[in-house]
All heavy atoms as atom14 arrays in JSON, in Angstrom:
{
  "sequence": "MAHAFYVYSSYGFAAFVTIAVTLWIWVDGRARQKELAALQASGIRRRSARPKDSE",
  "atom14_mask": [
    [1, 1, 1, 1, 1, 1, 1, 1, 0, 0, 0, 0, 0, 0],
    [1, 1, 1, 1, 1, 0, 0, 0, 0, 0, 0, 0, 0, 0],
    [1, 1, 1, 1, 1, 1, 1, 1, 1, 1, 0, 0, 0, 0],
    [1, 1, 1, 1, 1, 0, 0, 0, 0, 0, 0, 0, 0, 0],
    [1, 1, 1, 1, 1, 1, 1, 1, 1, 1, 1, 0, 0, 0],
    [1, 1, 1, 1, 1, 1, 1, 1, 1, 1, 1, 1, 0, 0],
    [1, 1, 1, 1, 1, 1, 1, 0, 0, 0, 0, 0, 0, 0],
    [1, 1, 1, 1, 1, 1, 1, 1, 1, 1, 1, 1, 0, 0],
    [1, 1, 1, 1, 1, 1, 0, 0, 0, 0, 0, 0, 0, 0],
    [1, 1, 1, 1, 1, 1, 0, 0, 0, 0, 0, 0, 0, 0],
    [1, 1, 1, 1, 1, 1, 1, 1, 1, 1, 1, 1, 0, 0],
    [1, 1, 1, 1, 0, 0, 0, 0, 0, 0, 0, 0, 0, 0],
    [1, 1, 1, 1, 1, 1, 1, 1, 1, 1, 1, 0, 0, 0],
    [1, 1, 1, 1, 1, 0, 0, 0, 0, 0, 0, 0, 0, 0],
    [1, 1, 1, 1, 1, 0, 0, 0, 0, 0, 0, 0, 0, 0],
    [1, 1, 1, 1, 1, 1, 1, 1, 1, 1, 1, 0, 0, 0],
    [1, 1, 1, 1, 1, 1, 1, 0, 0, 0, 0, 0, 0, 0],
    [1, 1, 1, 1, 1, 1, 1, 0, 0, 0, 0, 0, 0, 0],
    [1, 1, 1, 1, 1, 1, 1, 1, 0, 0, 0, 0, 0, 0],
    [1, 1, 1, 1, 1, 0, 0, 0, 0, 0, 0, 0, 0, 0],
    [1, 1, 1, 1, 1, 1, 1, 0, 0, 0, 0, 0, 0, 0],
    [1, 1, 1, 1, 1, 1, 1, 0, 0, 0, 0, 0, 0, 0],
    [1, 1, 1, 1, 1, 1, 1, 1, 0, 0, 0, 0, 0, 0],
    [1, 1, 1, 1, 1, 1, 1, 1, 1, 1, 1, 1, 1, 1],
    [1, 1, 1, 1, 1, 1, 1, 1, 0, 0, 0, 0, 0, 0],
    [1, 1, 1, 1, 1, 1, 1, 1, 1, 1, 1, 1, 1, 1],
    [1, 1, 1, 1, 1, 1, 1, 0, 0, 0, 0, 0, 0, 0],
    [1, 1, 1, 1, 1, 1, 1, 1, 0, 0, 0, 0, 0, 0],
    [1, 1, 1, 1, 0, 0, 0, 0, 0, 0, 0, 0, 0, 0],
    [1, 1, 1, 1, 1, 1, 1, 1, 1, 1, 1, 0, 0, 0],
    [1, 1, 1, 1, 1, 0, 0, 0, 0, 0, 0, 0, 0, 0],
    [1, 1, 1, 1, 1, 1, 1, 1, 1, 1, 1, 0, 0, 0],
    [1, 1, 1, 1, 1, 1, 1, 1, 1, 0, 0, 0, 0, 0],
    [1, 1, 1, 1, 1, 1, 1, 1, 1, 0, 0, 0, 0, 0],
    [1, 1, 1, 1, 1, 1, 1, 1, 1, 0, 0, 0, 0, 0],
    [1, 1, 1, 1, 1, 1, 1, 1, 0, 0, 0, 0, 0, 0],
    [1, 1, 1, 1, 1, 0, 0, 0, 0, 0, 0, 0, 0, 0],
    [1, 1, 1, 1, 1, 0, 0, 0, 0, 0, 0, 0, 0, 0],
    [1, 1, 1, 1, 1, 1, 1, 1, 0, 0, 0, 0, 0, 0],
    [1, 1, 1, 1, 1, 1, 1, 1, 1, 0, 0, 0, 0, 0],
    [1, 1, 1, 1, 1, 0, 0, 0, 0, 0, 0, 0, 0, 0],
    [1, 1, 1, 1, 1, 1, 0, 0, 0, 0, 0, 0, 0, 0],
    [1, 1, 1, 1, 0, 0, 0, 0, 0, 0, 0, 0, 0, 0],
    [1, 1, 1, 1, 1, 1, 1, 1, 0, 0, 0, 0, 0, 0],
    [1, 1, 1, 1, 1, 1, 1, 1, 1, 1, 1, 0, 0, 0],
    [1, 1, 1, 1, 1, 1, 1, 1, 1, 1, 1, 0, 0, 0],
    [1, 1, 1, 1, 1, 1, 1, 1, 1, 1, 1, 0, 0, 0],
    [1, 1, 1, 1, 1, 1, 0, 0, 0, 0, 0, 0, 0, 0],
    [1, 1, 1, 1, 1, 0, 0, 0, 0, 0, 0, 0, 0, 0],
    [1, 1, 1, 1, 1, 1, 1, 1, 1, 1, 1, 0, 0, 0],
    [1, 1, 1, 1, 1, 1, 1, 0, 0, 0, 0, 0, 0, 0],
    [1, 1, 1, 1, 1, 1, 1, 1, 1, 0, 0, 0, 0, 0],
    [1, 1, 1, 1, 1, 1, 1, 1, 0, 0, 0, 0, 0, 0],
    [1, 1, 1, 1, 1, 1, 0, 0, 0, 0, 0, 0, 0, 0],
    [1, 1, 1, 1, 1, 1, 1, 1, 1, 0, 0, 0, 0, 0]
  ],
  "atom14_positions": [
    [[0.82, -1.19, 0.0], [0.0, 0.0, 0.0], [0.87, 1.25, 0.0], [0.45, 2.28, -0.5], [-0.92, -0.03, 1.23], [-1.94, 1.06, 1.21], [-3.12, 0.74, -0.1], [-4.12, 2.16, -0.01], [0.0, 0.0, 0.0], [0.0, 0.0, 0.0], [0.0, 0.0, 0.0], [0.0, 0.0, 0.0], [0.0, 0.0, 0.0], [0.0, 0.0, 0.0]],
    [[2.08, 1.14, 0.52], [2.95, 2.29, 0.61], [3.43, 2.74, -0.76], [3.73, 3.91, -0.96], [4.14, 1.98, 1.5], [0.0, 0.0, 0.0], [0.0, 0.0, 0.0], [0.0, 0.0, 0.0], [0.0, 0.0, 0.0], [0.0, 0.0, 0.0], [0.0, 0.0, 0.0], [0.0, 0.0, 0.0], [0.0, 0.0, 0.0], [0.0, 0.0, 0.0]],
    [[3.48, 1.83, -1.71], [3.98, 2.16, -3.03], [2.87, 2.46, -4.03], [3.15, 2.76, -5.19], [4.83, 1.01, -3.57], [5.99, 0.66, -2.69], [7.07, 1.49, -2.55], [6.2, -0.4, -1.87], [7.94, 0.93, -1.71], [7.43, -0.23, -1.27], [0.0, 0.0, 0.0], [0.0, 0.0, 0.0], [0.0, 0.0, 0.0], [0.0, 0.0, 0.0]],
    [[1.64, 2.36, -3.63], [0.52, 2.55, -4.54], [0.5, 3.97, -5.12], [0.26, 4.14, -6.31], [-0.8, 2.25, -3.83], [0.0, 0.0, 0.0], [0.0, 0.0, 0.0], [0.0, 0.0, 0.0], [0.0, 0.0, 0.0], [0.0, 0.0, 0.0], [0.0, 0.0, 0.0], [0.0, 0.0, 0.0], [0.0, 0.0, 0.0], [0.0, 0.0, 0.0]],
    [[0.77, 4.94, -4.29], [0.77, 6.31, -4.78], [1.84, 6.49, -5.85], [1.59, 7.1, -6.9], [1.01, 7.3, -3.64], [1.11, 8.72, -4.12], [-0.02, 9.4, -4.53], [2.33, 9.36, -4.18], [0.06, 10.71, -4.99], [2.43, 10.66, -4.64], [1.29, 11.33, -5.04], [0.0, 0.0, 0.0], [0.0, 0.0, 0.0], [0.0, 0.0, 0.0]],
    [[3.02, 5.93, -5.63], [4.1, 6.04, -6.61], [3.73, 5.33, -7.92], [3.93, 5.88, -9.0], [5.38, 5.43, -6.03], [6.5, 5.34, -7.03], [7.21, 6.48, -7.41], [6.84, 4.13, -7.61], [8.23, 6.4, -8.33], [7.86, 4.05, -8.54], [8.56, 5.18, -8.89], [9.55, 5.11, -9.81], [0.0, 0.0, 0.0], [0.0, 0.0, 0.0]],
    [[3.18, 4.14, -7.83], [2.83, 3.37, -9.03], [1.72, 4.08, -9.81], [1.83, 4.27, -11.02], [2.4, 1.94, -8.63], [1.81, 1.2, -9.84], [3.58, 1.17, -8.06], [0.0, 0.0, 0.0], [0.0, 0.0, 0.0], [0.0, 0.0, 0.0], [0.0, 0.0, 0.0], [0.0, 0.0, 0.0], [0.0, 0.0, 0.0], [0.0, 0.0, 0.0]],
    [[0.66, 4.49, -9.12], [-0.46, 5.14, -9.83], [-0.06, 6.5, -10.39], [-0.49, 6.88, -11.47], [-1.66, 5.26, -8.91], [-2.29, 3.92, -8.61], [-2.58, 3.54, -7.31], [-2.59, 3.03, -9.63], [-3.14, 2.32, -7.03], [-3.15, 1.81, -9.36], [-3.42, 1.45, -8.06], [-3.97, 0.23, -7.8], [0.0, 0.0, 0.0], [0.0, 0.0, 0.0]],
    [[0.76, 7.22, -9.68], [1.2, 8.51, -10.22], [2.12, 8.32, -11.42], [2.1, 9.11, -12.36], [1.88, 9.35, -9.14], [3.06, 8.72, -8.69], [0.0, 0.0, 0.0], [0.0, 0.0, 0.0], [0.0, 0.0, 0.0], [0.0, 0.0, 0.0], [0.0, 0.0, 0.0], [0.0, 0.0, 0.0], [0.0, 0.0, 0.0], [0.0, 0.0, 0.0]],
    [[2.91, 7.26, -11.44], [3.75, 6.96, -12.6], [2.91, 6.62, -13.81], [3.18, 7.07, -14.92], [4.71, 5.81, -12.29], [5.58, 6.15, -11.26], [0.0, 0.0, 0.0], [0.0, 0.0, 0.0], [0.0, 0.0, 0.0], [0.0, 0.0, 0.0], [0.0, 0.0, 0.0], [0.0, 0.0, 0.0], [0.0, 0.0, 0.0], [0.0, 0.0, 0.0]],
    [[1.89, 5.77, -13.6], [0.98, 5.45, -14.7], [0.26, 6.71, -15.2], [0.09, 6.9, -16.4], [-0.05, 4.41, -14.28], [0.47, 2.99, -14.3], [0.37, 2.18, -13.18], [1.03, 2.45, -15.46], [0.83, 0.89, -13.19], [1.5, 1.16, -15.47], [1.4, 0.37, -14.34], [1.85, -0.9, -14.36], [0.0, 0.0, 0.0], [0.0, 0.0, 0.0]],
    [[-0.15, 7.54, -14.29], [-0.83, 8.78, -14.67], [0.06, 9.71, -15.46], [-0.36, 10.29, -16.47], [0.0, 0.0, 0.0], [0.0, 0.0, 0.0], [0.0, 0.0, 0.0], [0.0, 0.0, 0.0], [0.0, 0.0, 0.0], [0.0, 0.0, 0.0], [0.0, 0.0, 0.0], [0.0, 0.0, 0.0], [0.0, 0.0, 0.0], [0.0, 0.0, 0.0]],
    [[1.29, 9.83, -15.02], [2.23, 10.69, -15.74], [2.53, 10.13, -17.12], [2.58, 10.88, -18.11], [3.52, 10.86, -14.94], [4.52, 11.76, -15.59], [4.29, 13.13, -15.65], [5.66, 11.25, -16.19], [5.2, 13.97, -16.27], [6.56, 12.08, -16.81], [6.33, 13.45, -16.85], [0.0, 0.0, 0.0], [0.0, 0.0, 0.0], [0.0, 0.0, 0.0]],
    [[2.72, 8.81, -17.22], [2.97, 8.19, -18.52], [1.78, 8.37, -19.45], [1.95, 8.66, -20.65], [3.3, 6.71, -18.35], [0.0, 0.0, 0.0], [0.0, 0.0, 0.0], [0.0, 0.0, 0.0], [0.0, 0.0, 0.0], [0.0, 0.0, 0.0], [0.0, 0.0, 0.0], [0.0, 0.0, 0.0], [0.0, 0.0, 0.0], [0.0, 0.0, 0.0]],
    [[0.58, 8.24, -18.92], [-0.62, 8.46, -19.74], [-0.71, 9.91, -20.19], [-1.04, 10.19, -21.35], [-1.86, 8.06, -18.95], [0.0, 0.0, 0.0], [0.0, 0.0, 0.0], [0.0, 0.0, 0.0], [0.0, 0.0, 0.0], [0.0, 0.0, 0.0], [0.0, 0.0, 0.0], [0.0, 0.0, 0.0], [0.0, 0.0, 0.0], [0.0, 0.0, 0.0]],
    [[-0.4, 10.83, -19.3], [-0.42, 12.25, -19.66], [0.57, 12.56, -20.77], [0.24, 13.24, -21.74], [-0.12, 13.11, -18.42], [0.06, 14.55, -18.74], [-1.03, 15.35, -19.05], [1.33, 15.12, -18.76], [-0.85, 16.69, -19.34], [1.52, 16.44, -19.05], [0.42, 17.24, -19.35], [0.0, 0.0, 0.0], [0.0, 0.0, 0.0], [0.0, 0.0, 0.0]],
    [[1.78, 12.05, -20.66], [2.8, 12.3, -21.68], [2.38, 11.67, -23.01], [2.53, 12.3, -24.07], [4.18, 11.76, -21.22], [5.17, 11.76, -22.36], [4.69, 12.6, -20.06], [0.0, 0.0, 0.0], [0.0, 0.0, 0.0], [0.0, 0.0, 0.0], [0.0, 0.0, 0.0], [0.0, 0.0, 0.0], [0.0, 0.0, 0.0], [0.0, 0.0, 0.0]],
    [[1.84, 10.46, -22.97], [1.4, 9.8, -24.2], [0.29, 10.6, -24.89], [0.32, 10.81, -26.1], [0.91, 8.38, -23.88], [1.98, 7.65, -23.27], [0.46, 7.67, -25.14], [0.0, 0.0, 0.0], [0.0, 0.0, 0.0], [0.0, 0.0, 0.0], [0.0, 0.0, 0.0], [0.0, 0.0, 0.0], [0.0, 0.0, 0.0], [0.0, 0.0, 0.0]],
    [[-0.67, 11.06, -24.13], [-1.77, 11.85, -24.7], [-1.25, 13.19, -25.23], [-1.65, 13.63, -26.31], [-2.88, 12.04, -23.65], [-3.56, 10.71, -23.39], [-3.88, 13.09, -24.09], [-4.51, 10.73, -22.2], [0.0, 0.0, 0.0], [0.0, 0.0, 0.0], [0.0, 0.0, 0.0], [0.0, 0.0, 0.0], [0.0, 0.0, 0.0], [0.0, 0.0, 0.0]],
    [[-0.34, 13.82, -24.5], [0.2, 15.11, -24.95], [0.98, 14.96, -26.26], [0.82, 15.77, -27.18], [1.1, 15.7, -23.87], [0.0, 0.0, 0.0], [0.0, 0.0, 0.0], [0.0, 0.0, 0.0], [0.0, 0.0, 0.0], [0.0, 0.0, 0.0], [0.0, 0.0, 0.0], [0.0, 0.0, 0.0], [0.0, 0.0, 0.0], [0.0, 0.0, 0.0]],
    [[1.78, 13.92, -26.38], [2.55, 13.71, -27.61], [1.62, 13.36, -28.76], [1.8, 13.85, -29.89], [3.63, 12.62, -27.4], [4.23, 12.18, -28.71], [4.71, 13.12, -26.46], [0.0, 0.0, 0.0], [0.0, 0.0, 0.0], [0.0, 0.0, 0.0], [0.0, 0.0, 0.0], [0.0, 0.0, 0.0], [0.0, 0.0, 0.0], [0.0, 0.0, 0.0]],
    [[0.59, 12.57, -28.5], [-0.37, 12.23, -29.54], [-1.09, 13.47, -30.05], [-1.24, 13.67, -31.26], [-1.37, 11.2, -29.01], [-0.67, 10.04, -28.57], [-2.38, 10.82, -30.07], [0.0, 0.0, 0.0], [0.0, 0.0, 0.0], [0.0, 0.0, 0.0], [0.0, 0.0, 0.0], [0.0, 0.0, 0.0], [0.0, 0.0, 0.0], [0.0, 0.0, 0.0]],
    [[-1.53, 14.32, -29.13], [-2.21, 15.56, -29.54], [-1.27, 16.48, -30.3], [-1.67, 17.11, -31.29], [-2.78, 16.28, -28.32], [-4.02, 15.65, -27.71], [-4.4, 16.39, -26.43], [-5.17, 15.69, -28.7], [0.0, 0.0, 0.0], [0.0, 0.0, 0.0], [0.0, 0.0, 0.0], [0.0, 0.0, 0.0], [0.0, 0.0, 0.0], [0.0, 0.0, 0.0]],
    [[-0.03, 16.57, -29.84], [0.95, 17.43, -30.52], [1.19, 16.94, -31.95], [1.23, 17.75, -32.9], [2.25, 17.45, -29.74], [3.34, 18.22, -30.38], [3.3, 19.51, -30.83], [4.65, 17.76, -30.67], [4.52, 19.86, -31.37], [5.36, 18.8, -31.27], [5.29, 16.54, -30.45], [6.67, 18.66, -31.68], [6.61, 16.41, -30.85], [7.28, 17.46, -31.45]],
    [[1.33, 15.64, -32.15], [1.55, 15.09, -33.49], [0.31, 15.34, -34.35], [0.43, 15.7, -35.53], [1.9, 13.6, -33.4], [3.29, 13.44, -32.8], [1.79, 12.92, -34.75], [3.66, 12.01, -32.48], [0.0, 0.0, 0.0], [0.0, 0.0, 0.0], [0.0, 0.0, 0.0], [0.0, 0.0, 0.0], [0.0, 0.0, 0.0], [0.0, 0.0, 0.0]],
    [[-0.87, 15.19, -33.79], [-2.1, 15.41, -34.55], [-2.23, 16.87, -34.98], [-2.53, 17.16, -36.14], [-3.3, 14.99, -33.71], [-4.6, 15.14, -34.4], [-5.09, 14.4, -35.43], [-5.58, 16.14, -34.12], [-6.32, 14.86, -35.79], [-6.65, 15.92, -35.01], [-5.65, 17.17, -33.19], [-7.77, 16.73, -35.0], [-6.78, 17.96, -33.19], [-7.82, 17.73, -34.09]],
    [[-1.97, 17.79, -34.06], [-2.07, 19.22, -34.38], [-1.0, 19.61, -35.41], [-1.27, 20.34, -36.37], [-1.94, 20.07, -33.1], [-1.74, 21.53, -33.42], [-3.15, 19.88, -32.22], [0.0, 0.0, 0.0], [0.0, 0.0, 0.0], [0.0, 0.0, 0.0], [0.0, 0.0, 0.0], [0.0, 0.0, 0.0], [0.0, 0.0, 0.0], [0.0, 0.0, 0.0]],
    [[0.22, 19.1, -35.24], [1.29, 19.42, -36.18], [0.99, 18.83, -37.57], [1.27, 19.47, -38.58], [2.62, 18.87, -35.66], [3.79, 19.38, -36.46], [3.92, 20.61, -36.6], [4.58, 18.55, -36.95], [0.0, 0.0, 0.0], [0.0, 0.0, 0.0], [0.0, 0.0, 0.0], [0.0, 0.0, 0.0], [0.0, 0.0, 0.0], [0.0, 0.0, 0.0]],
    [[0.42, 17.64, -37.61], [0.04, 17.04, -38.9], [-1.0, 17.86, -39.62], [-0.92, 18.06, -40.84], [0.0, 0.0, 0.0], [0.0, 0.0, 0.0], [0.0, 0.0, 0.0], [0.0, 0.0, 0.0], [0.0, 0.0, 0.0], [0.0, 0.0, 0.0], [0.0, 0.0, 0.0], [0.0, 0.0, 0.0], [0.0, 0.0, 0.0], [0.0, 0.0, 0.0]],
    [[-1.97, 18.37, -38.89], [-2.98, 19.23, -39.52], [-2.36, 20.52, -40.04], [-2.72, 21.0, -41.12], [-4.1, 19.54, -38.53], [-4.98, 18.33, -38.24], [-6.09, 18.67, -37.26], [-6.89, 19.79, -37.68], [-8.02, 19.7, -38.38], [-8.46, 18.51, -38.73], [-8.71, 20.76, -38.7], [0.0, 0.0, 0.0], [0.0, 0.0, 0.0], [0.0, 0.0, 0.0]],
    [[-1.41, 21.07, -39.3], [-0.73, 22.29, -39.76], [0.07, 22.01, -41.02], [0.08, 22.84, -41.94], [0.17, 22.83, -38.66], [0.0, 0.0, 0.0], [0.0, 0.0, 0.0], [0.0, 0.0, 0.0], [0.0, 0.0, 0.0], [0.0, 0.0, 0.0], [0.0, 0.0, 0.0], [0.0, 0.0, 0.0], [0.0, 0.0, 0.0], [0.0, 0.0, 0.0]],
    [[0.75, 20.87, -41.09], [1.52, 20.53, -42.3], [0.59, 20.3, -43.48], [0.91, 20.65, -44.61], [2.37, 19.3, -42.08], [3.44, 19.4, -41.0], [4.54, 20.42, -41.27], [4.19, 21.79, -41.11], [4.14, 22.45, -39.95], [4.41, 21.85, -38.84], [3.8, 23.72, -39.89], [0.0, 0.0, 0.0], [0.0, 0.0, 0.0], [0.0, 0.0, 0.0]],
    [[-0.59, 19.69, -43.25], [-1.55, 19.48, -44.32], [-2.05, 20.82, -44.87], [-2.18, 20.99, -46.08], [-2.74, 18.65, -43.83], [-2.39, 17.21, -43.55], [-2.04, 16.45, -44.81], [-2.55, 16.74, -45.89], [-1.15, 15.48, -44.69], [0.0, 0.0, 0.0], [0.0, 0.0, 0.0], [0.0, 0.0, 0.0], [0.0, 0.0, 0.0], [0.0, 0.0, 0.0]],
    [[-2.3, 21.78, -43.98], [-2.73, 23.11, -44.43], [-1.61, 23.8, -45.21], [-1.86, 24.47, -46.21], [-3.14, 23.97, -43.24], [-4.45, 23.57, -42.64], [-4.81, 24.47, -41.48], [-6.12, 24.03, -40.85], [-6.49, 24.88, -39.72], [0.0, 0.0, 0.0], [0.0, 0.0, 0.0], [0.0, 0.0, 0.0], [0.0, 0.0, 0.0], [0.0, 0.0, 0.0]],
    [[-0.39, 23.62, -44.76], [0.76, 24.22, -45.45], [0.92, 23.62, -46.84], [1.15, 24.35, -47.81], [2.01, 23.95, -44.61], [3.2, 24.76, -45.0], [4.34, 24.53, -44.02], [4.24, 24.99, -42.87], [5.3, 23.86, -44.4], [0.0, 0.0, 0.0], [0.0, 0.0, 0.0], [0.0, 0.0, 0.0], [0.0, 0.0, 0.0], [0.0, 0.0, 0.0]],
    [[0.77, 22.31, -46.97], [0.85, 21.67, -48.28], [-0.29, 22.12, -49.19], [-0.08, 22.34, -50.39], [0.81, 20.14, -48.13], [2.1, 19.49, -47.67], [1.87, 18.0, -47.41], [3.19, 19.68, -48.7], [0.0, 0.0, 0.0], [0.0, 0.0, 0.0], [0.0, 0.0, 0.0], [0.0, 0.0, 0.0], [0.0, 0.0, 0.0], [0.0, 0.0, 0.0]],
    [[-1.48, 22.27, -48.64], [-2.61, 22.72, -49.44], [-2.37, 24.15, -49.95], [-2.7, 24.46, -51.09], [-3.89, 22.66, -48.62], [0.0, 0.0, 0.0], [0.0, 0.0, 0.0], [0.0, 0.0, 0.0], [0.0, 0.0, 0.0], [0.0, 0.0, 0.0], [0.0, 0.0, 0.0], [0.0, 0.0, 0.0], [0.0, 0.0, 0.0], [0.0, 0.0, 0.0]],
    [[-1.79, 24.99, -49.11], [-1.49, 26.36, -49.53], [-0.43, 26.38, -50.62], [-0.53, 27.16, -51.58], [-1.02, 27.18, -48.33], [0.0, 0.0, 0.0], [0.0, 0.0, 0.0], [0.0, 0.0, 0.0], [0.0, 0.0, 0.0], [0.0, 0.0, 0.0], [0.0, 0.0, 0.0], [0.0, 0.0, 0.0], [0.0, 0.0, 0.0], [0.0, 0.0, 0.0]],
    [[0.57, 25.52, -50.51], [1.6, 25.44, -51.55], [1.01, 24.94, -52.86], [1.32, 25.46, -53.93], [2.75, 24.54, -51.09], [3.66, 25.12, -50.03], [4.63, 24.05, -49.53], [4.43, 26.31, -50.57], [0.0, 0.0, 0.0], [0.0, 0.0, 0.0], [0.0, 0.0, 0.0], [0.0, 0.0, 0.0], [0.0, 0.0, 0.0], [0.0, 0.0, 0.0]],
    [[0.17, 23.92, -52.78], [-0.44, 23.39, -53.99], [-1.4, 24.38, -54.61], [-1.52, 24.47, -55.82], [-1.14, 22.07, -53.7], [-0.15, 20.94, -53.45], [-0.82, 19.62, -53.18], [-2.04, 19.53, -53.05], [-0.02, 18.57, -53.1], [0.0, 0.0, 0.0], [0.0, 0.0, 0.0], [0.0, 0.0, 0.0], [0.0, 0.0, 0.0], [0.0, 0.0, 0.0]],
    [[-2.09, 25.16, -53.79], [-3.0, 26.18, -54.31], [-2.24, 27.3, -55.0], [-2.76, 27.92, -55.93], [-3.84, 26.75, -53.17], [0.0, 0.0, 0.0], [0.0, 0.0, 0.0], [0.0, 0.0, 0.0], [0.0, 0.0, 0.0], [0.0, 0.0, 0.0], [0.0, 0.0, 0.0], [0.0, 0.0, 0.0], [0.0, 0.0, 0.0], [0.0, 0.0, 0.0]],
    [[-1.0, 27.54, -54.57], [-0.2, 28.6, -55.2], [0.5, 28.11, -56.47], [1.19, 28.87, -57.13], [0.83, 29.14, -54.23], [1.81, 28.17, -53.94], [0.0, 0.0, 0.0], [0.0, 0.0, 0.0], [0.0, 0.0, 0.0], [0.0, 0.0, 0.0], [0.0, 0.0, 0.0], [0.0, 0.0, 0.0], [0.0, 0.0, 0.0], [0.0, 0.0, 0.0]],
    [[0.33, 26.82, -56.81], [0.88, 26.31, -58.05], [2.11, 25.45, -57.89], [2.6, 24.88, -58.85], [0.0, 0.0, 0.0], [0.0, 0.0, 0.0], [0.0, 0.0, 0.0], [0.0, 0.0, 0.0], [0.0, 0.0, 0.0], [0.0, 0.0, 0.0], [0.0, 0.0, 0.0], [0.0, 0.0, 0.0], [0.0, 0.0, 0.0], [0.0, 0.0, 0.0]],
    [[2.61, 25.34, -56.7], [3.79, 24.51, -56.46], [3.33, 23.07, -56.32], [2.45, 22.77, -55.53], [4.53, 24.97, -55.18], [5.04, 26.38, -55.37], [5.66, 24.01, -54.85], [5.65, 26.98, -54.13], [0.0, 0.0, 0.0], [0.0, 0.0, 0.0], [0.0, 0.0, 0.0], [0.0, 0.0, 0.0], [0.0, 0.0, 0.0], [0.0, 0.0, 0.0]],
    [[3.88, 22.19, -57.12], [3.49, 20.78, -57.12], [4.63, 19.93, -56.63], [5.79, 20.32, -56.69], [3.11, 20.34, -58.54], [1.97, 21.1, -59.12], [0.66, 20.54, -58.58], [-0.45, 21.24, -59.2], [-1.35, 21.9, -58.49], [-1.27, 21.94, -57.19], [-2.34, 22.53, -59.09], [0.0, 0.0, 0.0], [0.0, 0.0, 0.0], [0.0, 0.0, 0.0]],
    [[4.3, 18.74, -56.21], [5.32, 17.79, -55.83], [6.02, 17.28, -57.08], [5.42, 17.18, -58.14], [4.69, 16.61, -55.1], [4.13, 17.0, -53.77], [3.57, 15.8, -53.09], [2.97, 16.21, -51.83], [2.44, 15.38, -50.98], [2.42, 14.09, -51.24], [1.93, 15.8, -49.86], [0.0, 0.0, 0.0], [0.0, 0.0, 0.0], [0.0, 0.0, 0.0]],
    [[7.28, 16.95, -56.93], [8.05, 16.46, -58.06], [7.43, 15.17, -58.61], [7.42, 14.94, -59.82], [9.49, 16.2, -57.64], [10.43, 16.13, -58.76], [11.85, 16.06, -58.34], [12.05, 15.88, -56.89], [13.21, 15.74, -56.33], [14.29, 15.75, -57.05], [13.32, 15.6, -55.03], [0.0, 0.0, 0.0], [0.0, 0.0, 0.0], [0.0, 0.0, 0.0]],
    [[6.89, 14.36, -57.73], [6.3, 13.09, -58.18], [4.97, 13.31, -58.89], [4.49, 12.41, -59.59], [6.09, 12.17, -56.98], [5.21, 12.75, -56.04], [0.0, 0.0, 0.0], [0.0, 0.0, 0.0], [0.0, 0.0, 0.0], [0.0, 0.0, 0.0], [0.0, 0.0, 0.0], [0.0, 0.0, 0.0], [0.0, 0.0, 0.0], [0.0, 0.0, 0.0]],
    [[4.36, 14.49, -58.77], [3.08, 14.76, -59.41], [3.24, 15.31, -60.82], [2.25, 15.49, -61.52], [2.29, 15.75, -58.57], [0.0, 0.0, 0.0], [0.0, 0.0, 0.0], [0.0, 0.0, 0.0], [0.0, 0.0, 0.0], [0.0, 0.0, 0.0], [0.0, 0.0, 0.0], [0.0, 0.0, 0.0], [0.0, 0.0, 0.0], [0.0, 0.0, 0.0]],
    [[4.48, 15.57, -61.25], [4.69, 16.1, -62.6], [4.4, 15.02, -63.64], [4.65, 13.85, -63.4], [6.12, 16.59, -62.77], [6.41, 17.82, -61.96], [7.8, 18.29, -62.19], [8.05, 19.45, -61.34], [9.24, 19.89, -61.02], [10.33, 19.27, -61.47], [9.38, 20.93, -60.26], [0.0, 0.0, 0.0], [0.0, 0.0, 0.0], [0.0, 0.0, 0.0]],
    [[3.92, 15.42, -64.8], [3.66, 14.44, -65.85], [4.96, 13.81, -66.35], [6.02, 14.42, -66.33], [2.98, 15.25, -66.95], [3.14, 16.66, -66.6], [3.52, 16.76, -65.17], [0.0, 0.0, 0.0], [0.0, 0.0, 0.0], [0.0, 0.0, 0.0], [0.0, 0.0, 0.0], [0.0, 0.0, 0.0], [0.0, 0.0, 0.0], [0.0, 0.0, 0.0]],
    [[4.86, 12.58, -66.83], [6.03, 11.82, -67.26], [6.62, 12.37, -68.55], [7.8, 12.23, -68.8], [5.67, 10.34, -67.45], [5.26, 9.66, -66.18], [6.44, 9.44, -65.27], [6.0, 8.67, -64.04], [7.02, 8.55, -63.07], [0.0, 0.0, 0.0], [0.0, 0.0, 0.0], [0.0, 0.0, 0.0], [0.0, 0.0, 0.0], [0.0, 0.0, 0.0]],
    [[5.81, 12.99, -69.44], [6.33, 13.45, -70.72], [7.23, 14.68, -70.61], [7.9, 15.04, -71.57], [5.18, 13.75, -71.69], [4.23, 14.8, -71.11], [4.25, 15.04, -69.9], [3.47, 15.36, -71.91], [0.0, 0.0, 0.0], [0.0, 0.0, 0.0], [0.0, 0.0, 0.0], [0.0, 0.0, 0.0], [0.0, 0.0, 0.0], [0.0, 0.0, 0.0]],
    [[7.34, 15.31, -69.44], [8.19, 16.48, -69.3], [9.65, 16.11, -69.05], [10.49, 16.98, -68.96], [7.7, 17.36, -68.15], [7.82, 16.68, -66.91], [0.0, 0.0, 0.0], [0.0, 0.0, 0.0], [0.0, 0.0, 0.0], [0.0, 0.0, 0.0], [0.0, 0.0, 0.0], [0.0, 0.0, 0.0], [0.0, 0.0, 0.0], [0.0, 0.0, 0.0]],
    [[9.96, 14.82, -68.94], [11.34, 14.39, -68.67], [12.2, 14.5, -69.89], [11.89, 14.41, -70.98], [11.35, 12.95, -68.18], [10.69, 12.83, -66.82], [10.68, 11.39, -66.34], [11.39, 10.54, -66.91], [9.97, 11.12, -65.4], [0.0, 0.0, 0.0], [0.0, 0.0, 0.0], [0.0, 0.0, 0.0], [0.0, 0.0, 0.0], [0.0, 0.0, 0.0]]
  ]
}
């Protein structure tokens, strides 16, 4: 019983860090998607999206 607080607080902290990193990756991914959409809207295309006959 003496170690229960330590064990449960460790699990809680690990869960908090996991959720925080997951949210950070999700928010950053959405920002990168918006950035790519803005680049594509301005006419900049990916190299792999160019037609094959331009080589």
